[in-house]
Backbone as numpy.savetxt, mean C-alpha at the origin, in Angstrom:
# Nx Ny Nz CAx CAy CAz Cx Cy Cz
-19.05 -18.95 -18.55 -17.77 -19.53 -18.11 -17.99 -20.32 -16.83
-17.32 -21.46 -16.74 -17.47 -22.33 -15.59 -16.15 -22.49 -14.87
-16.22 -22.79 -13.57 -15.04 -23.04 -12.75 -15.21 -24.34 -12.00
-14.12 -25.01 -11.73 -14.17 -26.28 -11.01 -14.48 -26.04 -9.54
-15.28 -26.93 -8.98 -15.63 -26.84 -7.57 -15.11 -28.08 -6.85
-14.54 -27.87 -5.67 -13.92 -28.96 -4.91 -14.58 -29.08 -3.54
-14.62 -30.32 -3.03 -15.19 -30.57 -1.70 -14.10 -30.47 -0.64
-14.43 -30.81 0.62 -13.48 -30.66 1.72 -12.37 -31.70 1.69
-12.47 -32.68 0.78 -11.41 -33.67 0.62 -10.46 -33.31 -0.52
-10.73 -32.21 -1.21 -9.89 -31.79 -2.31 -10.22 -32.46 -3.62
-11.37 -33.14 -3.70 -11.79 -33.83 -4.92 -12.78 -32.97 -5.68
-12.76 -33.11 -6.99 -13.65 -32.33 -7.83 -15.09 -32.74 -7.58
-15.93 -31.74 -7.29 -17.33 -31.98 -6.95 -18.25 -31.66 -8.11
-17.82 -30.78 -8.98 -18.63 -30.36 -10.11 -18.12 -29.04 -10.65
-18.99 -28.28 -11.28 -18.63 -26.98 -11.83 -19.62 -25.92 -11.37
-19.18 -24.68 -11.42 -20.01 -23.55 -11.00 -20.00 -22.52 -12.13
-21.17 -21.98 -12.44 -21.28 -20.93 -13.45 -20.81 -19.60 -12.84
-19.85 -18.96 -13.49 -19.31 -17.70 -13.00 -20.11 -16.52 -13.54
-20.23 -15.46 -12.76 -20.91 -14.25 -13.25 -20.16 -13.63 -14.42
-20.83 -12.71 -15.10 -20.22 -12.05 -16.27 -19.03 -11.19 -15.89
-18.87 -10.90 -14.58 -17.72 -10.10 -14.14 -16.40 -10.82 -14.38
-16.45 -12.13 -14.51 -15.23 -12.92 -14.71 -14.92 -13.15 -16.19
-15.70 -12.57 -17.07 -15.53 -12.87 -18.50 -15.28 -11.63 -19.35
-14.97 -10.51 -18.73 -14.73 -9.28 -19.51 -13.32 -9.31 -20.10
-13.11 -8.44 -21.06 -11.78 -8.29 -21.64 -10.89 -7.54 -20.65
-9.73 -8.10 -20.37 -8.84 -7.49 -19.38 -8.20 -6.23 -19.96
-8.42 -5.11 -19.28 -7.81 -3.83 -19.66 -6.72 -3.50 -18.64
-5.52 -3.91 -18.95 -4.42 -3.71 -18.01 -4.10 -2.23 -17.81
-4.32 -1.42 -18.87 -4.02 0.00 -18.75 -4.96 0.68 -17.76
-6.26 0.36 -17.84 -7.23 0.97 -16.93 -7.05 0.43 -15.51
-6.76 -0.87 -15.41 -6.53 -1.46 -14.09 -5.35 -0.80 -13.39
-4.28 -0.57 -14.12 -3.11 0.07 -13.53 -3.40 1.52 -13.13
-4.19 2.23 -13.96 -4.51 3.63 -13.67 -5.39 3.74 -12.41
-6.40 2.90 -12.32 -7.28 2.93 -11.14 -6.53 2.50 -9.89
-5.65 1.52 -10.03 -4.86 1.06 -8.89 -4.00 2.19 -8.33
-3.36 2.95 -9.21 -2.53 4.07 -8.77 -3.38 5.18 -8.17
-4.58 5.38 -8.72 -5.46 6.44 -8.21 -5.97 6.10 -6.81
-6.19 4.82 -6.54 -6.72 4.39 -5.25 -5.64 4.11 -4.22
-4.39 4.20 -4.62 -3.31 3.90 -3.68 -3.33 4.86 -2.49
-3.64 6.13 -2.74 -3.70 7.09 -1.64 -4.85 6.84 -0.69
-5.85 6.07 -1.12 -6.99 5.76 -0.27 -6.57 4.92 0.93
-5.53 4.11 0.76 -5.08 3.22 1.82 -3.79 3.70 2.47
-3.26 4.84 2.01 -2.00 5.34 2.56 -2.26 6.15 3.83
-1.32 6.10 4.74 -1.41 6.88 5.96 -0.94 8.31 5.70
-1.70 9.26 6.20 -1.33 10.67 6.01 -0.01 10.97 6.72
0.84 11.74 6.08 2.12 12.08 6.68 2.46 13.52 6.35
3.28 14.12 7.17 3.67 15.50 6.94 4.64 15.95 8.02
5.23 17.10 7.80 6.20 17.63 8.75 5.49 18.18 9.98
6.14 18.07 11.13 5.60 18.63 12.36 5.57 20.16 12.28
4.55 20.75 12.83 4.44 22.21 12.80 5.60 22.84 13.57
6.31 23.73 12.94 7.44 24.38 13.58 8.74 23.61 13.49
8.77 22.50 12.73 9.99 21.72 12.62 11.09 22.52 11.94
12.29 22.49 12.50 13.42 23.21 11.93 13.45 24.69 12.26
12.44 25.17 12.99 12.40 26.59 13.33 12.24 26.76 14.84
12.86 25.86 15.58 12.71 25.87 17.04 13.91 26.50 17.75
14.69 27.28 16.99 15.85 27.91 17.58 15.56 29.38 17.87
16.29 29.90 18.83 16.20 31.33 19.13 17.20 32.07 18.27
16.93 32.08 16.98 17.85 32.71 16.03 17.32 34.09 15.67
18.22 35.02 15.54 17.80 36.38 15.21 17.41 36.45 13.74
16.88 37.57 13.34 16.44 37.74 11.96 17.61 38.02 11.04
17.35 38.81 10.02 18.40 39.13 9.06 19.50 39.93 9.75
20.72 39.50 9.50 21.86 40.16 10.16 21.97 41.63 9.70
22.42 42.44 10.61 22.57 43.87 10.31 23.92 44.13 9.65
23.90 44.98 8.68 25.13 45.38 7.99 25.52 46.83 8.32
24.95 47.36 9.35 25.19 48.76 9.72 26.57 48.93 10.34
27.25 49.99 10.01 28.58 50.25 10.57 28.50 50.63 12.04
29.49 50.24 12.78 29.68 50.65 14.17 28.48 50.33 15.06
27.69 49.28 14.67 26.54 48.90 15.50 26.90 47.61 16.24
26.30 47.46 17.41 26.64 46.28 18.23 26.12 45.00 17.56
26.97 44.01 17.47 26.66 42.72 16.86 26.23 42.86 15.39
26.73 43.85 14.72 26.49 43.96 13.28 27.49 43.09 12.54
27.14 42.71 11.31 28.01 41.83 10.52 28.82 42.58 9.49
28.84 43.89 9.56 29.58 44.68 8.57 31.07 44.39 8.67
31.67 44.04 7.54 33.11 43.83 7.49 33.57 42.50 8.03
32.65 41.61 8.41 33.07 40.33 9.00 33.01 39.17 8.00
32.52 39.44 6.78 32.54 38.43 5.74 31.57 37.27 5.99
30.42 37.53 6.59 29.43 36.48 6.81 28.11 36.87 6.15
27.32 35.90 5.81 26.09 36.14 5.07 24.98 36.61 6.00
23.86 37.01 5.39 22.74 37.56 6.15 21.72 36.48 6.54
22.15 35.31 6.95 21.20 34.27 7.38 20.93 34.42 8.87
19.75 33.99 9.33 19.48 34.04 10.77 20.50 33.20 11.53
20.94 33.69 12.68 21.97 32.99 13.43 21.59 32.89 14.90
21.96 31.75 15.50 21.75 31.57 16.93 23.08 31.80 17.65
23.00 32.46 18.80 24.18 32.79 19.57 24.54 31.62 20.46
25.77 31.11 20.34 26.18 29.93 21.09 26.96 30.30 22.36
27.25 31.57 22.55 28.02 31.96 23.73 27.58 33.35 24.20
27.64 33.55 25.49 27.31 34.86 26.06 28.45 35.85 25.88
29.63 35.33 25.67 30.81 36.20 25.58 31.17 36.44 24.12
31.73 37.59 23.83 32.13 37.94 22.48 31.00 38.62 21.74
31.35 39.41 20.79 30.36 40.20 20.07 29.65 39.40 18.99
30.42 38.71 18.12 29.77 38.03 16.99 30.60 36.89 16.45
31.42 36.30 17.29 32.34 35.29 16.78 31.88 33.85 17.04
30.79 33.65 17.75 30.32 32.30 18.04 28.85 32.16 17.61
28.56 32.57 16.39 27.21 32.45 15.84 27.16 31.26 14.88
25.99 30.64 14.81 25.78 29.52 13.88 24.47 29.75 13.13
24.52 29.58 11.83 23.31 29.77 11.04 22.23 28.75 11.40
20.98 29.17 11.38 19.88 28.29 11.77 18.61 28.70 11.04
17.58 27.86 11.16 16.21 28.09 10.70 16.04 27.94 9.19
16.82 28.62 8.39 16.62 28.58 6.94 17.00 27.21 6.37
16.51 26.92 5.18 16.66 25.59 4.59 18.10 25.26 4.18
18.93 26.29 4.03 20.32 26.04 3.63 21.26 25.90 4.82
20.70 25.79 6.03 21.53 25.64 7.22 21.31 24.28 7.85
22.25 23.85 8.66 22.16 22.55 9.32 21.02 22.55 10.35
20.13 21.58 10.24 19.00 21.50 11.16 17.88 22.47 10.86
17.96 23.17 9.73 16.91 24.14 9.39 15.67 23.48 8.80
14.66 24.28 8.54 13.41 23.76 8.02 13.56 23.34 6.56
12.70 22.44 6.11 12.70 22.05 4.71 11.99 23.13 3.89
12.46 23.39 2.69 11.84 24.47 1.89 10.41 24.16 1.46
10.14 22.90 1.15 8.79 22.51 0.72 8.43 21.18 1.39
8.21 21.22 2.69 7.94 20.01 3.46 6.57 19.43 3.12
6.38 18.10 3.19 5.06 17.52 2.94 4.06 17.94 4.01
2.80 18.06 3.62 1.75 18.49 4.54 0.72 17.39 4.69
0.34 17.11 5.92 -0.61 16.02 6.18 -2.01 16.35 5.66
-2.28 17.61 5.39 -3.61 18.00 4.89 -3.77 17.74 3.40
-2.71 17.33 2.74 -2.77 17.09 1.30 -3.70 15.92 0.99
-4.55 16.07 0.00 -5.49 15.01 -0.40 -4.75 14.05 -1.34
-4.61 12.79 -0.91 -3.85 11.81 -1.68 -4.73 11.02 -2.65
-6.05 11.15 -2.53 -6.97 10.38 -3.36 -7.23 11.12 -4.67
-7.16 10.40 -5.77 -7.46 10.97 -7.07 -8.83 10.47 -7.53
-9.60 11.36 -8.12 -10.92 10.99 -8.61 -10.78 10.13 -9.87
-11.69 9.17 -10.01 -11.67 8.29 -11.16 -13.10 8.03 -11.61
-13.29 7.86 -12.89 -14.61 7.62 -13.45 -15.21 6.31 -12.92
-16.52 6.30 -12.63 -17.17 5.10 -12.07 -17.13 3.93 -13.04
-17.31 4.21 -14.34 -17.27 3.13 -15.32 -15.87 2.54 -15.43
-14.88 3.40 -15.34 -13.51 2.91 -15.38 -13.18 2.08 -14.14
-13.69 2.51 -12.98 -13.47 1.76 -11.75 -14.09 0.37 -11.84
-15.31 0.29 -12.37 -15.97 -1.01 -12.52 -15.24 -1.89 -13.53
-14.78 -1.28 -14.62 -14.04 -2.04 -15.62 -12.72 -2.57 -15.06
-12.06 -1.75 -14.24 -10.82 -2.19 -13.61 -11.08 -3.32 -12.62
-12.17 -3.23 -11.87 -12.52 -4.28 -10.91 -12.82 -5.59 -11.64
-13.59 -5.51 -12.71 -13.90 -6.72 -13.48 -12.66 -7.30 -14.15
-11.76 -6.43 -14.58 -10.51 -6.91 -15.18 -9.68 -7.67 -14.15
-9.67 -7.16 -12.91 -8.94 -7.84 -11.84 -9.59 -9.18 -11.50
-10.94 -9.23 -11.51 -11.64 -10.49 -11.28 -11.34 -11.50 -12.39
-11.38 -11.03 -13.63 -11.09 -11.92 -14.76 -9.66 -12.44 -14.71
-8.76 -11.63 -14.19 -7.37 -12.06 -14.06 -7.20 -13.22 -13.10
-8.10 -13.35 -12.12 -8.02 -14.46 -11.17 -8.70 -15.72 -11.70
-9.45 -15.61 -12.81 -10.26 -16.73 -13.29 -9.44 -17.83 -13.95
-8.22 -17.53 -14.36 -7.43 -18.52 -15.10 -7.11 -19.75 -14.24
-6.63 -19.53 -13.03 -6.24 -20.63 -12.14 -7.09 -20.70 -10.88
-8.26 -20.09 -10.90 -9.08 -20.02 -9.70 -9.75 -21.36 -9.40
-10.21 -21.50 -8.16 -10.95 -22.68 -7.74 -12.07 -22.24 -6.82
-13.16 -22.99 -6.83 -14.30 -22.75 -5.96 -14.41 -23.94 -5.01
-14.51 -23.67 -3.72 -14.54 -24.74 -2.73 -15.86 -24.73 -1.98
-16.16 -25.87 -1.40 -17.38 -26.03 -0.62 -17.26 -25.29 0.72
-18.38 -24.95 1.30 -18.39 -24.22 2.57 -17.75 -25.02 3.70
-17.78 -26.36 3.60 -17.23 -27.21 4.65 -15.73 -27.03 4.82
-15.05 -26.48 3.82 -13.60 -26.27 3.90 -13.26 -25.25 4.98
-14.16 -24.33 5.27 -13.91 -23.27 6.23 -13.76 -23.80 7.65
-14.34 -24.94 7.94 -14.32 -25.50 9.29 -13.16 -26.45 9.53
-12.31 -26.68 8.53 -11.19 -27.60 8.68 -10.08 -26.99 9.52
-9.27 -27.88 10.11 -8.09 -27.43 10.82 -7.05 -26.95 9.81
-6.12 -26.15 10.29 -5.13 -25.55 9.39 -4.32 -26.61 8.65
-3.96 -27.69 9.34 -3.17 -28.75 8.72 -3.93 -29.38 7.55
-5.22 -29.68 7.77 -6.03 -30.27 6.70 -6.31 -29.26 5.59
-6.47 -27.99 5.97 -6.71 -26.93 4.98 -5.52 -26.80 4.03
-4.32 -26.87 4.57 -3.12 -26.76 3.74 -3.03 -27.92 2.75
-3.37 -29.12 3.21 -3.32 -30.30 2.33 -4.27 -30.14 1.15
-5.48 -29.63 1.43 -6.47 -29.46 0.37 -6.02 -28.41 -0.64
-5.46 -27.30 -0.16 -4.99 -26.26 -1.06 -3.85 -26.77 -1.96
-3.01 -27.64 -1.40 -1.93 -28.22 -2.20 -2.47 -29.19 -3.24
-3.56 -29.90 -2.90 -4.18 -30.80 -3.87 -4.86 -30.01 -4.99
-5.50 -28.91 -4.63 -6.26 -28.13 -5.61 -5.34 -27.34 -6.54
-4.31 -26.68 -5.97 -3.48 -25.77 -6.76 -2.13 -26.36 -7.16
-1.79 -27.51 -6.66 -0.55 -28.16 -7.08 0.69 -27.41 -6.63
1.55 -27.07 -7.60 2.84 -26.42 -7.30 2.75 -24.89 -7.24
1.56 -24.34 -7.36 1.42 -22.88 -7.32 1.80 -22.34 -5.94
2.27 -21.10 -5.92 2.69 -20.47 -4.67 1.46 -19.97 -3.91
0.94 -20.85 -3.07 -0.28 -20.53 -2.32 0.02 -19.68 -1.10
1.09 -19.97 -0.40 1.36 -19.35 0.89 2.32 -18.17 0.75
2.15 -17.22 1.61 3.02 -16.05 1.64 4.36 -16.44 2.24
5.44 -16.18 1.52 6.79 -16.55 1.95 7.63 -15.29 2.09
8.24 -15.13 3.26 9.09 -13.97 3.53 10.55 -14.39 3.47
11.34 -13.65 2.73 12.75 -14.00 2.57 13.61 -12.74 2.65
14.91 -12.95 2.85 15.85 -11.82 2.92 16.26 -11.41 1.51
16.19 -10.15 1.25 16.50 -9.63 -0.07 18.00 -9.74 -0.37
18.32 -9.98 -1.62 19.71 -9.98 -2.05 20.14 -8.58 -2.46
21.41 -8.25 -2.22 21.91 -6.96 -2.67 21.92 -5.90 -1.59
22.15 -4.66 -2.01 22.30 -3.55 -1.08 20.99 -3.03 -0.50
19.88 -3.55 -1.00 18.60 -3.12 -0.45 18.47 -3.43 1.03
19.23 -4.41 1.51 19.20 -4.76 2.93 19.67 -3.60 3.81
20.52 -2.73 3.25 21.05 -1.61 4.02 20.19 -0.36 3.87
19.11 -0.45 3.08 18.32 0.73 2.76 16.86 0.60 3.22
16.66 -0.12 4.31 15.34 -0.20 4.91 14.39 -1.18 4.26
14.88 -2.04 3.37 14.01 -3.03 2.74 14.70 -4.39 2.75
15.01 -4.85 3.95 15.76 -6.09 4.12 14.96 -7.31 3.64
13.65 -7.31 3.92 12.84 -8.48 3.60 11.94 -8.22 2.38
11.62 -9.29 1.69 10.65 -9.23 0.60 9.76 -10.47 0.71
8.54 -10.37 0.18 7.62 -11.49 0.25 6.66 -11.45 -0.93
6.12 -12.60 -1.27 5.10 -12.65 -2.30 3.74 -12.34 -1.69
2.73 -12.15 -2.52 1.41 -11.78 -2.02 0.67 -12.96 -1.41
0.94 -14.18 -1.90 0.19 -15.33 -1.42 -1.19 -15.40 -2.07
-1.94 -16.43 -1.72 -3.26 -16.64 -2.30 -4.31 -15.72 -1.67
-5.30 -15.37 -2.46 -6.45 -14.61 -1.97 -7.62 -15.57 -1.81
-8.18 -15.62 -0.60 -9.33 -16.47 -0.32 -10.53 -15.57 -0.09
-11.52 -15.66 -0.97 -12.68 -14.77 -0.92 -13.86 -15.52 -0.29
-14.45 -14.93 0.74 -15.58 -15.51 1.46 -16.87 -14.78 1.11
-17.99 -15.44 1.36 -19.27 -14.77 1.25 -19.45 -13.75 2.35
-20.44 -12.91 2.22 -20.63 -11.84 3.21 -20.96 -12.36 4.60
-21.57 -13.54 4.70 -21.97 -14.12 5.99 -21.01 -15.20 6.47
-19.88 -15.35 5.81 -18.93 -16.39 6.18 -17.73 -15.76 6.88
-17.00 -16.60 7.61 -15.82 -16.11 8.31 -14.77 -17.20 8.45
-13.50 -16.79 8.39 -12.39 -17.74 8.54 -11.12 -16.95 8.79
-10.22 -17.53 9.59 -8.92 -16.92 9.86 -7.83 -17.93 9.50
-6.91 -17.51 8.64 -5.79 -18.36 8.25 -4.54 -17.50 8.14
-3.41 -18.06 8.56 -2.13 -17.38 8.41 -1.51 -17.77 7.08
-0.82 -16.85 6.46 -0.12 -17.14 5.22 -0.88 -16.83 3.96
-2.18 -16.48 4.07 -2.98 -16.11 2.91 -3.81 -14.88 3.27
-4.36 -14.24 2.26 -5.24 -13.08 2.48 -6.68 -13.55 2.43
-7.44 -13.25 3.47 -8.85 -13.64 3.55 -9.70 -12.38 3.58
-10.70 -12.30 2.70 -11.53 -11.10 2.61 -12.95 -11.50 2.21
-13.93 -10.76 2.73 -15.33 -10.98 2.34 -15.65 -10.20 1.08
-16.70 -10.60 0.39 -17.06 -9.96 -0.88 -17.39 -8.49 -0.67
-18.05 -8.16 0.42 -18.44 -6.76 0.66 -17.22 -5.86 0.88
-16.09 -6.45 1.30 -14.86 -5.68 1.53 -13.85 -5.84 0.40
-14.21 -6.57 -0.64 -13.29 -6.87 -1.72 -12.96 -5.60 -2.52
-11.68 -5.34 -2.72 -11.24 -4.15 -3.44 -10.21 -4.55 -4.50
-9.88 -3.57 -5.34 -8.93 -3.82 -6.42 -7.56 -4.18 -5.86
-7.17 -3.58 -4.74 -5.86 -3.87 -4.16 -5.77 -5.30 -3.66
-6.91 -5.94 -3.37 -6.91 -7.35 -2.96 -6.74 -8.27 -4.16
-7.47 -7.96 -5.23 -7.43 -8.79 -6.43 -6.15 -8.57 -7.23
-5.58 -7.38 -7.11 -4.37 -7.05 -7.87 -3.45 -6.20 -7.00
-2.68 -6.84 -6.11 -1.87 -6.07 -5.16 -0.75 -5.25 -5.77
-0.38 -5.53 -7.02 0.67 -4.76 -7.68 0.16 -4.02 -8.92
-1.16 -3.98 -9.10 -1.73 -3.28 -10.24 -1.75 -4.09 -11.52
-1.44 -5.38 -11.44 -1.45 -6.25 -12.61 -2.38 -7.43 -12.36
-3.10 -7.89 -13.37 -4.04 -9.00 -13.19 -3.30 -10.34 -13.06
-3.98 -11.30 -12.43 -3.41 -12.65 -12.39 -3.11 -13.19 -11.01
-3.69 -12.64 -9.94 -3.41 -13.17 -8.61 -4.11 -14.51 -8.41
-3.44 -15.42 -7.74 -4.02 -16.73 -7.42 -5.13 -16.54 -6.40
-6.34 -17.04 -6.70 -7.50 -16.80 -5.85 -8.34 -18.05 -5.72
-9.01 -18.14 -4.58 -9.93 -19.23 -4.30 -11.21 -18.61 -3.74
-12.35 -19.07 -4.22 -13.64 -18.52 -3.82 -14.50 -19.62 -3.21
-15.36 -19.22 -2.30 -16.39 -20.15 -1.83 -17.61 -20.04 -2.74
-18.48 -21.00 -2.65 -19.68 -20.98 -3.48 -20.56 -19.78 -3.16
-20.62 -19.43 -1.86 -21.41 -18.27 -1.45 -20.79 -16.98 -1.96
-19.46 -16.92 -2.06 -18.79 -15.71 -2.55 -19.14 -15.44 -4.00
-19.23 -16.50 -4.81 -19.59 -16.33 -6.23 -20.99 -15.73 -6.35
-21.91 -16.21 -5.51 -23.28 -15.69 -5.54 -23.33 -14.24 -5.07
-22.54 -13.91 -4.04 -22.55 -12.54 -3.52 -21.91 -11.56 -4.51
-20.93 -12.01 -5.27 -20.33 -11.16 -6.31 -21.37 -10.84 -7.39
-22.16 -11.83 -7.73 -23.22 -11.62 -8.73 -24.26 -10.64 -8.21
-24.60 -10.72 -6.92 -25.56 -9.82 -6.32 -25.00 -8.40 -6.18
-23.71 -8.30 -5.91 -23.09 -6.99 -5.70 -23.08 -6.16 -6.97
-22.94 -6.81 -8.11 -22.83 -6.08 -9.38 -24.00 -6.40 -10.30
-25.20 -6.40 -9.75 -26.40 -6.65 -10.55 -26.63 -5.51 -11.53
């Protein structure tokens, strides 16, 4: 399989032979499974604070003994731990605390930061998912000359527009429609183009994702677990991909 190669002026320079990683049969089911399994690899550990919801000076199980001081016998209240809100009075200013059915109490099954979020996956399946994600980028991909990396941002944008036409190259952030704005997800954005560099190359650009071959992962090639992300590779990146999966 061959891909078009473009120079720093955005003109077709020739073609490049792609490695066999770009020509496998796309297995969307395996790609989705591996993507979900690796999601915990990039997630931040989270969990409840130690002692959360149990920071009150609440007594233990209420006493039901007759004629005992501060007993709950005959008062029509349950046996939940209670905190005393006043120094005066025997038992009339108590508030339930600590247990999960009380206001401000602990959660019954709170998340724990020690939980392992990574799921094991077969090595052959991982490689097949990676190749499927690479093949998904091959439909509209382009290979550019190394000289493109040294261009100014203004000239770089012009070349990308010449190469990809009306495709959504740049990451665009917009305000979401509907009630999601009130539920912590006011903004939404597309993934933008993926620009893959060789291991010895470097570039910084806003509005696109830039990654070296040695750091290339499934989440870069398929940010939503589905194949087909718009991608651009350098000539050195194609060679490094072939070397990485010899």
